[in-house]
VOVOFI-335918 format. One record per residue (C-alpha): residue in three letters; y, x, z. Coordinates in steps of 0.5 Angstrom, whole numbers. Layout:
BEGIN
<tiza torvo="ALA" north="Y" east="X" up="Z"/>
...
//
This chain:
BEGIN
<tiza torvo="MET" north="0" east="0" up="0"/>
<tiza torvo="THR" north="5" east="6" up="2"/>
<tiza torvo="GLU" north="4" east="9" up="-5"/>
<tiza torvo="GLU" north="5" east="2" up="-9"/>
<tiza torvo="TYR" north="11" east="1" up="-5"/>
<tiza torvo="GLU" north="14" east="7" up="-6"/>
<tiza torvo="ALA" north="13" east="6" up="-14"/>
<tiza torvo="MET" north="16" east="0" up="-14"/>
<tiza torvo="GLU" north="22" east="2" up="-10"/>
<tiza torvo="GLU" north="23" east="8" up="-15"/>
<tiza torvo="ALA" north="22" east="3" up="-21"/>
<tiza torvo="SER" north="27" east="-2" up="-18"/>
<tiza torvo="TYR" north="33" east="3" up="-18"/>
<tiza torvo="GLY" north="31" east="6" up="-24"/>
<tiza torvo="TYR" north="30" east="13" up="-22"/>
<tiza torvo="ALA" north="28" east="16" up="-29"/>
<tiza torvo="GLU" north="32" east="22" up="-29"/>
<tiza torvo="ALA" north="31" east="28" up="-24"/>
<tiza torvo="SER" north="36" east="28" up="-18"/>
<tiza torvo="TRP" north="41" east="34" up="-17"/>
<tiza torvo="LEU" north="37" east="38" up="-12"/>
<tiza torvo="ASP" north="31" east="38" up="-18"/>
<tiza torvo="ALA" north="37" east="41" up="-23"/>
<tiza torvo="LEU" north="38" east="46" up="-18"/>
<tiza torvo="GLN" north="31" east="48" up="-17"/>
<tiza torvo="ASP" north="30" east="48" up="-24"/>
<tiza torvo="GLN" north="37" east="53" up="-25"/>
<tiza torvo="PHE" north="35" east="57" up="-19"/>
<tiza torvo="GLY" north="27" east="57" up="-20"/>
<tiza torvo="SER" north="24" east="60" up="-14"/>
<tiza torvo="ALA" north="30" east="62" up="-10"/>
<tiza torvo="PRO" north="29" east="61" up="-2"/>
<tiza torvo="SER" north="31" east="54" up="0"/>
<tiza torvo="TRP" north="36" east="57" up="5"/>
<tiza torvo="ILE" north="40" east="60" up="-1"/>
<tiza torvo="LEU" north="41" east="53" up="-3"/>
<tiza torvo="SER" north="43" east="50" up="3"/>
<tiza torvo="VAL" north="48" east="55" up="4"/>
<tiza torvo="LEU" north="51" east="54" up="-3"/>
<tiza torvo="VAL" north="51" east="46" up="-1"/>
<tiza torvo="HIS" north="55" east="47" up="5"/>
<tiza torvo="VAL" north="60" east="52" up="2"/>
<tiza torvo="THR" north="62" east="47" up="-3"/>
<tiza torvo="ALA" north="63" east="41" up="2"/>
<tiza torvo="LEU" north="67" east="46" up="6"/>
<tiza torvo="LEU" north="72" east="48" up="0"/>
<tiza torvo="ILE" north="72" east="41" up="-2"/>
<tiza torvo="ALA" north="74" east="39" up="6"/>
<tiza torvo="MET" north="79" east="44" up="6"/>
<tiza torvo="MET" north="83" east="42" up="0"/>
<tiza torvo="TRP" north="83" east="35" up="2"/>
<tiza torvo="VAL" north="86" east="37" up="9"/>
<tiza torvo="VAL" north="92" east="42" up="5"/>
<tiza torvo="ALA" north="94" east="36" up="0"/>
<tiza torvo="SER" north="94" east="31" up="6"/>
<tiza torvo="ALA" north="99" east="36" up="10"/>
<tiza torvo="GLN" north="103" east="37" up="4"/>
<tiza torvo="ASP" north="104" east="29" up="3"/>
<tiza torvo="ARG" north="106" east="28" up="11"/>
<tiza torvo="GLN" north="111" east="34" up="10"/>
<tiza torvo="GLU" north="114" east="31" up="4"/>
<tiza torvo="THR" north="115" east="24" up="8"/>
<tiza torvo="LEU" north="118" east="28" up="14"/>
<tiza torvo="ILE" north="123" east="31" up="10"/>
<tiza torvo="THR" north="125" east="25" up="7"/>
<tiza torvo="THR" north="125" east="20" up="13"/>
<tiza torvo="HIS" north="127" east="24" up="19"/>
<tiza torvo="PHE" north="134" east="26" up="18"/>
<tiza torvo="VAL" north="138" east="19" up="18"/>
<tiza torvo="ASN" north="145" east="19" up="21"/>
<tiza torvo="LYS" north="146" east="12" up="24"/>
<tiza torvo="GLU" north="153" east="12" up="24"/>
<tiza torvo="GLU" north="153" east="14" up="17"/>
<tiza torvo="GLN" north="148" east="8" up="15"/>
<tiza torvo="LYS" north="153" east="4" up="19"/>
<tiza torvo="GLU" north="159" east="7" up="15"/>
<tiza torvo="LYS" north="155" east="6" up="8"/>
<tiza torvo="GLU" north="154" east="-2" up="10"/>
<tiza torvo="ILE" north="161" east="-3" up="11"/>
<tiza torvo="GLU" north="163" east="1" up="5"/>
<tiza torvo="ASP" north="158" east="-3" up="1"/>
<tiza torvo="PHE" north="161" east="-10" up="4"/>
<tiza torvo="LEU" north="168" east="-8" up="2"/>
<tiza torvo="LYS" north="166" east="-7" up="-5"/>
<tiza torvo="LYS" north="161" east="-13" up="-5"/>
<tiza torvo="GLU" north="167" east="-17" up="-3"/>
<tiza torvo="ASN" north="172" east="-14" up="-7"/>
<tiza torvo="PHE" north="177" east="-18" up="-2"/>
<tiza torvo="GLU" north="180" east="-22" up="-7"/>
<tiza torvo="GLU" north="186" east="-26" up="-5"/>
<tiza torvo="PRO" north="184" east="-34" up="-4"/>
<tiza torvo="GLU" north="188" east="-38" up="-9"/>
<tiza torvo="VAL" north="193" east="-41" up="-4"/>
<tiza torvo="GLU" north="201" east="-42" up="-4"/>
<tiza torvo="THR" north="204" east="-36" up="0"/>
<tiza torvo="ILE" north="209" east="-38" up="5"/>
<tiza torvo="LEU" north="212" east="-33" up="9"/>
<tiza torvo="ARG" north="212" east="-34" up="16"/>
<tiza torvo="GLU" north="220" east="-33" up="17"/>
<tiza torvo="GLU" north="221" east="-40" up="14"/>
<tiza torvo="ASP" north="218" east="-43" up="21"/>
<tiza torvo="PRO" north="222" east="-44" up="27"/>
<tiza torvo="GLU" north="218" east="-38" up="31"/>
<tiza torvo="ASP" north="214" east="-39" up="37"/>
<tiza torvo="HIS" north="219" east="-38" up="42"/>
<tiza torvo="MET" north="214" east="-35" up="47"/>
<tiza torvo="GLU" north="219" east="-31" up="51"/>
<tiza torvo="THR" north="216" east="-27" up="57"/>
<tiza torvo="GLU" north="219" east="-28" up="64"/>
<tiza torvo="ASP" north="140" east="-12" up="47"/>
<tiza torvo="ASP" north="137" east="-18" up="49"/>
<tiza torvo="MET" north="140" east="-22" up="54"/>
<tiza torvo="GLU" north="137" east="-29" up="53"/>
<tiza torvo="LEU" north="133" east="-30" up="59"/>
<tiza torvo="ASN" north="139" east="-27" up="64"/>
<tiza torvo="MET" north="145" east="-31" up="62"/>
<tiza torvo="ALA" north="147" east="-38" up="64"/>
<tiza torvo="HIS" north="150" east="-43" up="59"/>
<tiza torvo="GLY" north="154" east="-48" up="62"/>
<tiza torvo="ASP" north="154" east="-54" up="66"/>
<tiza torvo="GLU" north="149" east="-59" up="63"/>
<tiza torvo="ASP" north="153" east="-65" up="66"/>
<tiza torvo="ALA" north="159" east="-63" up="63"/>
<tiza torvo="ILE" north="157" east="-65" up="56"/>
<tiza torvo="SER" north="158" east="-72" up="57"/>
<tiza torvo="ASP" north="165" east="-76" up="55"/>
<tiza torvo="ILE" north="170" east="-76" up="61"/>
<tiza torvo="PRO" north="174" east="-83" up="60"/>
<tiza torvo="LEU" north="181" east="-81" up="61"/>
<tiza torvo="GLY" north="185" east="-88" up="59"/>
<tiza torvo="GLY" north="182" east="-89" up="53"/>
<tiza torvo="THR" north="182" east="-82" up="51"/>
<tiza torvo="GLY" north="175" east="-78" up="52"/>
<tiza torvo="VAL" north="175" east="-71" up="54"/>
<tiza torvo="VAL" north="168" east="-68" up="52"/>
<tiza torvo="GLY" north="166" east="-63" up="57"/>
<tiza torvo="THR" north="165" east="-58" up="52"/>
<tiza torvo="VAL" north="166" east="-55" up="45"/>
<tiza torvo="GLY" north="160" east="-56" up="41"/>
<tiza torvo="VAL" north="156" east="-62" up="43"/>
<tiza torvo="GLY" north="153" east="-63" up="36"/>
<tiza torvo="GLY" north="146" east="-62" up="34"/>
<tiza torvo="GLY" north="143" east="-63" up="40"/>
<tiza torvo="VAL" north="145" east="-56" up="43"/>
<tiza torvo="SER" north="149" east="-56" up="49"/>
<tiza torvo="GLY" north="154" east="-51" up="53"/>
<tiza torvo="LEU" north="160" east="-48" up="52"/>
<tiza torvo="LEU" north="158" east="-41" up="51"/>
<tiza torvo="GLY" north="155" east="-42" up="44"/>
<tiza torvo="TYR" north="150" east="-37" up="41"/>
<tiza torvo="ARG" north="152" east="-31" up="45"/>
<tiza torvo="THR" north="145" east="-28" up="46"/>
<tiza torvo="GLY" north="143" east="-22" up="41"/>
<tiza torvo="GLY" north="139" east="-27" up="36"/>
<tiza torvo="GLY" north="144" east="-32" up="37"/>
<tiza torvo="GLN" north="149" east="-28" up="34"/>
<tiza torvo="ASP" north="145" east="-26" up="28"/>
<tiza torvo="ARG" north="144" east="-34" up="27"/>
<tiza torvo="GLY" north="151" east="-35" up="28"/>
<tiza torvo="ARG" north="153" east="-30" up="23"/>
<tiza torvo="GLY" north="148" east="-32" up="18"/>
<tiza torvo="ASP" north="150" east="-40" up="19"/>
<tiza torvo="PHE" north="158" east="-39" up="18"/>
<tiza torvo="GLY" north="159" east="-34" up="14"/>
<tiza torvo="GLY" north="160" east="-28" up="18"/>
<tiza torvo="ASP" north="156" east="-23" up="14"/>
<tiza torvo="GLY" north="159" east="-16" up="14"/>
<tiza torvo="THR" north="163" east="-17" up="21"/>
<tiza torvo="LYS" north="158" east="-14" up="26"/>
<tiza torvo="PHE" north="159" east="-7" up="26"/>
<tiza torvo="VAL" north="167" east="-9" up="26"/>
<tiza torvo="LEU" north="166" east="-12" up="32"/>
<tiza torvo="ASP" north="161" east="-7" up="35"/>
<tiza torvo="ARG" north="167" east="-2" up="34"/>
<tiza torvo="ALA" north="172" east="-6" up="37"/>
<tiza torvo="LEU" north="168" east="-7" up="43"/>
<tiza torvo="ASP" north="167" east="0" up="43"/>
<tiza torvo="TRP" north="174" east="2" up="43"/>
<tiza torvo="LEU" north="176" east="-3" up="49"/>
<tiza torvo="ALA" north="170" east="0" up="53"/>
<tiza torvo="ARG" north="173" east="7" up="52"/>
<tiza torvo="HIS" north="180" east="5" up="54"/>
<tiza torvo="GLN" north="178" east="1" up="60"/>
<tiza torvo="GLU" north="182" east="4" up="67"/>
<tiza torvo="ALA" north="177" east="7" up="72"/>
<tiza torvo="ASP" north="180" east="1" up="77"/>
<tiza torvo="GLY" north="177" east="-4" up="71"/>
<tiza torvo="ARG" north="184" east="-6" up="68"/>
<tiza torvo="TRP" north="187" east="-4" up="61"/>
<tiza torvo="ASP" north="194" east="-1" up="61"/>
<tiza torvo="GLY" north="198" east="-4" up="57"/>
<tiza torvo="GLU" north="204" east="1" up="57"/>
<tiza torvo="LYS" north="199" east="7" up="56"/>
<tiza torvo="TYR" north="197" east="4" up="49"/>
<tiza torvo="GLU" north="203" east="2" up="45"/>
<tiza torvo="GLY" north="205" east="-4" up="50"/>
<tiza torvo="GLU" north="209" east="-6" up="56"/>
<tiza torvo="ASP" north="207" east="-8" up="63"/>
<tiza torvo="SER" north="202" east="-14" up="61"/>
<tiza torvo="ASP" north="196" east="-11" up="65"/>
<tiza torvo="ALA" north="193" east="-18" up="67"/>
<tiza torvo="GLY" north="193" east="-22" up="61"/>
<tiza torvo="ILE" north="190" east="-16" up="56"/>
<tiza torvo="THR" north="185" east="-15" up="62"/>
<tiza torvo="GLY" north="183" east="-22" up="61"/>
<tiza torvo="LEU" north="183" east="-22" up="54"/>
<tiza torvo="ALA" north="179" east="-16" up="53"/>
<tiza torvo="THR" north="174" east="-19" up="58"/>
<tiza torvo="LEU" north="173" east="-25" up="54"/>
<tiza torvo="ALA" north="171" east="-21" up="48"/>
<tiza torvo="PHE" north="166" east="-18" up="52"/>
<tiza torvo="LEU" north="163" east="-24" up="55"/>
<tiza torvo="GLY" north="164" east="-27" up="48"/>
<tiza torvo="THR" north="158" east="-22" up="46"/>
<tiza torvo="GLY" north="154" east="-24" up="52"/>
<tiza torvo="ASN" north="155" east="-19" up="56"/>
<tiza torvo="THR" north="156" east="-21" up="64"/>
<tiza torvo="GLU" north="157" east="-18" up="71"/>
<tiza torvo="THR" north="149" east="-17" up="71"/>
<tiza torvo="SER" north="147" east="-16" up="64"/>
<tiza torvo="GLY" north="148" east="-13" up="57"/>
<tiza torvo="ARG" north="150" east="-6" up="55"/>
<tiza torvo="TYR" north="157" east="-7" up="58"/>
<tiza torvo="GLN" north="156" east="-10" up="64"/>
<tiza torvo="LYS" north="159" east="-5" up="68"/>
<tiza torvo="THR" north="165" east="-6" up="64"/>
<tiza torvo="VAL" north="165" east="-13" up="65"/>
<tiza torvo="ARG" north="164" east="-13" up="73"/>
<tiza torvo="ALA" north="169" east="-8" up="74"/>
<tiza torvo="ALA" north="174" east="-12" up="70"/>
<tiza torvo="VAL" north="172" east="-18" up="74"/>
<tiza torvo="LYS" north="173" east="-14" up="80"/>
<tiza torvo="TRP" north="180" east="-12" up="78"/>
<tiza torvo="MET" north="182" east="-19" up="76"/>
<tiza torvo="ILE" north="180" east="-22" up="83"/>
<tiza torvo="SER" north="184" east="-16" up="87"/>
<tiza torvo="GLN" north="190" east="-19" up="83"/>
<tiza torvo="GLN" north="189" east="-26" up="86"/>
<tiza torvo="ASP" north="194" east="-28" up="91"/>
<tiza torvo="ALA" north="192" east="-33" up="97"/>
<tiza torvo="ASP" north="195" east="-39" up="93"/>
<tiza torvo="GLY" north="190" east="-37" up="87"/>
<tiza torvo="CYS" north="195" east="-34" up="82"/>
<tiza torvo="ILE" north="193" east="-28" up="78"/>
<tiza torvo="GLY" north="198" east="-23" up="75"/>
<tiza torvo="ARG" north="204" east="-24" up="80"/>
<tiza torvo="LYS" north="202" east="-17" up="82"/>
<tiza torvo="SER" north="201" east="-13" up="76"/>
<tiza torvo="SER" north="205" east="-16" up="70"/>
<tiza torvo="ARG" north="212" east="-17" up="68"/>
<tiza torvo="GLY" north="214" east="-24" up="66"/>
<tiza torvo="GLY" north="210" east="-29" up="63"/>
<tiza torvo="LEU" north="206" east="-31" up="69"/>
<tiza torvo="GLY" north="203" east="-37" up="66"/>
<tiza torvo="TYR" north="200" east="-33" up="60"/>
<tiza torvo="HIS" north="197" east="-28" up="65"/>
<tiza torvo="HIS" north="194" east="-33" up="70"/>
<tiza torvo="ALA" north="191" east="-38" up="65"/>
<tiza torvo="ILE" north="188" east="-32" up="61"/>
<tiza torvo="CYS" north="185" east="-29" up="67"/>
<tiza torvo="GLY" north="183" east="-36" up="70"/>
<tiza torvo="MET" north="179" east="-37" up="63"/>
<tiza torvo="ALA" north="176" east="-30" up="63"/>
<tiza torvo="LEU" north="173" east="-31" up="71"/>
<tiza torvo="ALA" north="171" east="-38" up="69"/>
<tiza torvo="GLN" north="167" east="-36" up="63"/>
<tiza torvo="ALA" north="164" east="-30" up="67"/>
<tiza torvo="TYR" north="162" east="-35" up="73"/>
<tiza torvo="ALA" north="159" east="-40" up="68"/>
<tiza torvo="MET" north="155" east="-34" up="65"/>
<tiza torvo="SER" north="152" east="-30" up="71"/>
<tiza torvo="LYS" north="153" east="-35" up="77"/>
<tiza torvo="ARG" north="156" east="-30" up="82"/>
<tiza torvo="PRO" north="159" east="-33" up="88"/>
<tiza torvo="ALA" north="165" east="-29" up="89"/>
<tiza torvo="THR" north="167" east="-30" up="82"/>
<tiza torvo="GLY" north="166" east="-37" up="82"/>
<tiza torvo="ALA" north="170" east="-38" up="89"/>
<tiza torvo="ALA" north="176" east="-34" up="85"/>
<tiza torvo="SER" north="175" east="-38" up="79"/>
<tiza torvo="GLN" north="176" east="-45" up="83"/>
<tiza torvo="LYS" north="182" east="-42" up="87"/>
<tiza torvo="ALA" north="185" east="-41" up="80"/>
<tiza torvo="VAL" north="184" east="-48" up="78"/>
<tiza torvo="ASP" north="187" east="-51" up="84"/>
<tiza torvo="TYR" north="193" east="-46" up="83"/>
<tiza torvo="SER" north="193" east="-49" up="76"/>
<tiza torvo="ALA" north="193" east="-56" up="77"/>
<tiza torvo="ASN" north="196" east="-57" up="84"/>
<tiza torvo="VAL" north="202" east="-52" up="84"/>
<tiza torvo="HIS" north="203" east="-49" up="77"/>
<tiza torvo="GLN" north="202" east="-56" up="72"/>
<tiza torvo="VAL" north="208" east="-60" up="71"/>
<tiza torvo="PRO" north="205" east="-67" up="74"/>
<tiza torvo="TYR" north="202" east="-71" up="68"/>
<tiza torvo="SER" north="205" east="-66" up="63"/>
<tiza torvo="GLY" north="203" east="-59" up="61"/>
<tiza torvo="TRP" north="205" east="-52" up="64"/>
<tiza torvo="ARG" north="210" east="-46" up="62"/>
<tiza torvo="TYR" north="211" east="-39" up="65"/>
<tiza torvo="ASN" north="213" east="-41" up="72"/>
<tiza torvo="ALA" north="210" east="-47" up="77"/>
<tiza torvo="ARG" north="213" east="-53" up="75"/>
<tiza torvo="GLN" north="217" east="-51" up="69"/>
<tiza torvo="GLU" north="219" east="-55" up="63"/>
<tiza torvo="PRO" north="212" east="-54" up="59"/>
<tiza torvo="ASP" north="211" east="-51" up="53"/>
<tiza torvo="THR" north="206" east="-51" up="48"/>
<tiza torvo="SER" north="204" east="-44" up="48"/>
<tiza torvo="VAL" north="203" east="-43" up="55"/>
<tiza torvo="THR" north="199" east="-50" up="56"/>
<tiza torvo="GLY" north="194" east="-48" up="50"/>
<tiza torvo="TRP" north="192" east="-43" up="55"/>
<tiza torvo="PHE" north="191" east="-47" up="61"/>
<tiza torvo="VAL" north="187" east="-52" up="57"/>
<tiza torvo="MET" north="182" east="-47" up="55"/>
<tiza torvo="GLN" north="182" east="-45" up="62"/>
<tiza torvo="MET" north="181" east="-52" up="65"/>
<tiza torvo="LYS" north="175" east="-53" up="60"/>
<tiza torvo="SER" north="172" east="-47" up="61"/>
<tiza torvo="ALA" north="172" east="-48" up="69"/>
<tiza torvo="LYS" north="169" east="-55" up="67"/>
<tiza torvo="VAL" north="163" east="-53" up="64"/>
<tiza torvo="ALA" north="162" east="-47" up="69"/>
<tiza torvo="GLY" north="161" east="-53" up="74"/>
<tiza torvo="LEU" north="168" east="-52" up="78"/>
<tiza torvo="LYS" north="172" east="-58" up="80"/>
<tiza torvo="VAL" north="177" east="-60" up="75"/>
<tiza torvo="PRO" north="182" east="-66" up="76"/>
<tiza torvo="ASP" north="182" east="-70" up="70"/>
<tiza torvo="GLU" north="189" east="-71" up="71"/>
<tiza torvo="SER" north="190" east="-64" up="68"/>
<tiza torvo="PHE" north="187" east="-66" up="62"/>
<tiza torvo="GLN" north="191" east="-72" up="61"/>
<tiza torvo="GLY" north="197" east="-69" up="63"/>
<tiza torvo="ALA" north="196" east="-64" up="57"/>
<tiza torvo="ILE" north="195" east="-70" up="52"/>
<tiza torvo="ASN" north="201" east="-73" up="54"/>
<tiza torvo="PHE" north="205" east="-67" up="53"/>
<tiza torvo="LEU" north="202" east="-65" up="46"/>
<tiza torvo="ASP" north="203" east="-72" up="44"/>
<tiza torvo="LYS" north="211" east="-71" up="46"/>
<tiza torvo="VAL" north="211" east="-65" up="41"/>
<tiza torvo="THR" north="206" east="-67" up="36"/>
<tiza torvo="ASP" north="209" east="-71" up="29"/>
<tiza torvo="THR" north="204" east="-76" up="30"/>
<tiza torvo="ASP" north="208" east="-82" up="26"/>
<tiza torvo="ASP" north="205" east="-79" up="19"/>
<tiza torvo="TYR" north="199" east="-76" up="22"/>
<tiza torvo="SER" north="202" east="-69" up="19"/>
<tiza torvo="GLY" north="199" east="-66" up="26"/>
<tiza torvo="ARG" north="205" east="-61" up="26"/>
<tiza torvo="THR" north="206" east="-59" up="33"/>
<tiza torvo="GLY" north="213" east="-55" up="36"/>
<tiza torvo="TYR" north="214" east="-51" up="42"/>
<tiza torvo="GLN" north="218" east="-56" up="47"/>
<tiza torvo="SER" north="220" east="-61" up="41"/>
<tiza torvo="LYS" north="217" east="-64" up="35"/>
<tiza torvo="ALA" north="223" east="-61" up="31"/>
<tiza torvo="GLN" north="221" east="-54" up="33"/>
<tiza torvo="ALA" north="214" east="-54" up="29"/>
<tiza torvo="SER" north="211" east="-48" up="27"/>
<tiza torvo="ARG" north="204" east="-46" up="24"/>
<tiza torvo="THR" north="202" east="-42" up="30"/>
<tiza torvo="LEU" north="204" east="-48" up="35"/>
<tiza torvo="THR" north="200" east="-53" up="31"/>
<tiza torvo="SER" north="194" east="-48" up="31"/>
<tiza torvo="VAL" north="195" east="-48" up="39"/>
<tiza torvo="GLY" north="195" east="-56" up="39"/>
<tiza torvo="LEU" north="189" east="-57" up="34"/>
<tiza torvo="VAL" north="185" east="-52" up="39"/>
<tiza torvo="SER" north="187" east="-56" up="45"/>
<tiza torvo="ARG" north="186" east="-63" up="42"/>
<tiza torvo="LEU" north="179" east="-60" up="40"/>
<tiza torvo="PHE" north="177" east="-58" up="47"/>
<tiza torvo="MET" north="179" east="-64" up="50"/>
<tiza torvo="GLY" north="175" east="-68" up="46"/>
<tiza torvo="TYR" north="178" east="-70" up="39"/>
<tiza torvo="LYS" north="174" east="-70" up="33"/>
<tiza torvo="PRO" north="175" east="-66" up="27"/>
<tiza torvo="ASN" north="176" east="-73" up="23"/>
<tiza torvo="ASP" north="182" east="-75" up="27"/>
<tiza torvo="PRO" north="188" east="-76" up="22"/>
<tiza torvo="ILE" north="192" east="-72" up="27"/>
<tiza torvo="LEU" north="187" east="-66" up="27"/>
<tiza torvo="ARG" north="186" east="-66" up="19"/>
<tiza torvo="GLY" north="194" east="-66" up="18"/>
<tiza torvo="ALA" north="194" east="-60" up="22"/>
<tiza torvo="ALA" north="189" east="-57" up="19"/>
<tiza torvo="GLU" north="192" east="-58" up="12"/>
<tiza torvo="TYR" north="198" east="-55" up="15"/>
<tiza torvo="LEU" north="195" east="-49" up="17"/>
<tiza torvo="ALA" north="191" east="-48" up="10"/>
<tiza torvo="GLU" north="198" east="-47" up="7"/>
<tiza torvo="ASP" north="198" east="-40" up="10"/>
<tiza torvo="LEU" north="192" east="-37" up="11"/>
<tiza torvo="PRO" north="191" east="-30" up="14"/>
<tiza torvo="HIS" north="194" east="-24" up="11"/>
<tiza torvo="TRP" north="196" east="-17" up="13"/>
<tiza torvo="GLY" north="201" east="-16" up="8"/>
<tiza torvo="ALA" north="203" east="-9" up="5"/>
<tiza torvo="ALA" north="208" east="-7" up="10"/>
<tiza torvo="ASN" north="204" east="-10" up="16"/>
<tiza torvo="GLU" north="209" east="-16" up="15"/>
<tiza torvo="ARG" north="205" east="-22" up="16"/>
<tiza torvo="VAL" north="200" east="-20" up="22"/>
<tiza torvo="ASN" north="200" east="-25" up="27"/>
<tiza torvo="PHE" north="194" east="-24" up="32"/>
<tiza torvo="TYR" north="196" east="-30" up="36"/>
<tiza torvo="TYR" north="196" east="-35" up="30"/>
<tiza torvo="TRP" north="190" east="-32" up="27"/>
<tiza torvo="TYR" north="186" east="-33" up="34"/>
<tiza torvo="TYR" north="188" east="-40" up="35"/>
<tiza torvo="GLY" north="187" east="-42" up="27"/>
<tiza torvo="THR" north="180" east="-38" up="27"/>
<tiza torvo="LEU" north="178" east="-42" up="33"/>
<tiza torvo="GLY" north="181" east="-49" up="30"/>
<tiza torvo="MET" north="179" east="-48" up="23"/>
<tiza torvo="PHE" north="172" east="-46" up="25"/>
<tiza torvo="GLN" north="171" east="-53" up="29"/>
<tiza torvo="MET" north="174" east="-57" up="23"/>
<tiza torvo="GLY" north="169" east="-54" up="18"/>
<tiza torvo="GLY" north="168" east="-55" up="11"/>
<tiza torvo="ASP" north="173" east="-52" up="6"/>
<tiza torvo="TYR" north="178" east="-51" up="11"/>
<tiza torvo="TRP" north="173" east="-46" up="15"/>
<tiza torvo="LYS" north="171" east="-43" up="8"/>
<tiza torvo="ARG" north="178" east="-41" up="6"/>
<tiza torvo="TRP" north="180" east="-39" up="13"/>
<tiza torvo="ASN" north="174" east="-35" up="14"/>
<tiza torvo="SER" north="175" east="-31" up="7"/>
<tiza torvo="ALA" north="182" east="-30" up="8"/>
<tiza torvo="MET" north="181" east="-28" up="16"/>
<tiza torvo="LYS" north="176" east="-23" up="14"/>
<tiza torvo="THR" north="180" east="-20" up="8"/>
<tiza torvo="ALA" north="186" east="-19" up="13"/>
<tiza torvo="LEU" north="181" east="-16" up="19"/>
<tiza torvo="VAL" north="175" east="-12" up="16"/>
<tiza torvo="PRO" north="179" east="-7" up="12"/>
<tiza torvo="THR" north="185" east="-6" up="17"/>
<tiza torvo="GLN" north="181" east="-4" up="23"/>
<tiza torvo="ARG" north="182" east="4" up="24"/>
<tiza torvo="ARG" north="176" east="8" up="23"/>
<tiza torvo="GLY" north="176" east="15" up="26"/>
<tiza torvo="GLY" north="179" east="19" up="31"/>
<tiza torvo="ASP" north="181" east="16" up="38"/>
<tiza torvo="GLU" north="183" east="10" up="35"/>
<tiza torvo="ASP" north="177" east="8" up="31"/>
<tiza torvo="GLY" north="175" east="1" up="32"/>
<tiza torvo="SER" north="182" east="-2" up="34"/>
<tiza torvo="TRP" north="187" east="-5" up="30"/>
<tiza torvo="ASP" north="194" east="-3" up="30"/>
<tiza torvo="PRO" north="199" east="-6" up="34"/>
<tiza torvo="VAL" north="204" east="-9" up="29"/>
<tiza torvo="GLY" north="206" east="-16" up="28"/>
<tiza torvo="HIS" north="208" east="-22" up="32"/>
<tiza torvo="TRP" north="207" east="-20" up="40"/>
<tiza torvo="CYS" north="204" east="-14" up="39"/>
<tiza torvo="SER" north="210" east="-10" up="42"/>
<tiza torvo="ARG" north="208" east="-13" up="49"/>
<tiza torvo="GLY" north="201" east="-13" up="49"/>
<tiza torvo="GLY" north="200" east="-6" up="45"/>
<tiza torvo="ARG" north="193" east="-4" up="42"/>
<tiza torvo="VAL" north="189" east="-7" up="47"/>
<tiza torvo="TYR" north="192" east="-14" up="45"/>
<tiza torvo="SER" north="191" east="-13" up="38"/>
<tiza torvo="THR" north="184" east="-10" up="39"/>
<tiza torvo="ALA" north="182" east="-16" up="44"/>
<tiza torvo="MET" north="184" east="-21" up="39"/>
<tiza torvo="GLY" north="181" east="-18" up="33"/>
<tiza torvo="ALA" north="175" east="-18" up="36"/>
<tiza torvo="LEU" north="175" east="-25" up="39"/>
<tiza torvo="CYS" north="176" east="-27" up="31"/>
<tiza torvo="MET" north="170" east="-23" up="29"/>
<tiza torvo="GLU" north="166" east="-27" up="35"/>
<tiza torvo="VAL" north="168" east="-34" up="32"/>
<tiza torvo="TYR" north="161" east="-35" up="29"/>
<tiza torvo="PHE" north="157" east="-35" up="35"/>
<tiza torvo="LEU" north="163" east="-36" up="41"/>
<tiza torvo="TYR" north="163" east="-43" up="41"/>
<tiza torvo="LEU" north="158" east="-48" up="38"/>
<tiza torvo="PRO" north="161" east="-52" up="32"/>
<tiza torvo="MET" north="163" east="-60" up="34"/>
<tiza torvo="TYR" north="160" east="-65" up="30"/>
<tiza torvo="HIS" north="158" east="-61" up="23"/>
//
């Protein structure tokens, strides 16, 4: 059986020709078997050595072509590619020089999603105020709640992708890096040190808001030490009555207090640190009970005849505090609405808003009025808001060949407002805003990442002010959730 099985195996595989060992036997005749063994092993060894050498060369070539990668050069190339791709053509819109407006009368007297709070869910419902609803947050549409938008790492990418923020990431990263590098050891930013005036409280609040806008808190994030030091300094500047800024800045107290109060409220909403919450509540109590004109708005000093510019910052402070779960009297919002109705042209729904009267209307103040109403529950399809957006769309952001068109204040409020209005309003504004800010950011040297303090109000806030406001514009894609669209 064994012989038959071997014969069947040989037949089935067709062994009609001799094997290679048989050929060797024929070639070398009666040579000893150990010689054949040596030849076979030497041949196999040579083949193995050639394979190893070839593989090593391949690996070496791969290492040479991929090891030396400069991340900064890669970022520069991406920005350059973006600038070339966009080409930054001016949008087709009638150019209206800002000098035609009665000006704004602002005189001075990597992943944090699990660690960050997103605001008080109870603040989402409408707050009935004499028939005018004041929603507890900007951005209640789409089943997503919370004032604080998409501020986590993945959320930022989502926001940029959804709302036209391509090419802005590295611009924002550079701005935050400049701000972090120029923070003082005690946690503040020094206005006079960087081409401004004594405005430390206000610009510290703005810079802090820029870091909070990217998800950095007192307890988490790449810049948590920066935020913690800034919050600590702002709290140290708070008086017994809750006012922030009296010790550290000249004039314009209402601006300094409201901006710092807004920053503290958002810091508390995101980290829930008790000390920050206590200071935030004290700031709200001062704003509502001491500084605000009863049933109206706010200005530089307590109970002074209100103006739109200062009132806008207080509205944003109160809204941030409301979402953070702090106690905010409804009367404060109603008073702000009463004042805005007095200074806004509502007869023909133009939405134009003035400083202390309708006759003083300007686009800057109209942008403040637009954002204030959005924060207090007006819907983007409201005729007054649509009229305001049409007015702003006539004067889109534009730097100007000689820096003559720069107005970070207008661009900040206009960017927030037009983002919430959405549609063609936002598309046109966003294109112009990026055209104005992306190419003009300083690159290289100590000023790398900053914007020059040129244009309206920059002489007071300096480079810290211009850079913080530019950064906040670059954060609009994820800063607050969009409303109703």
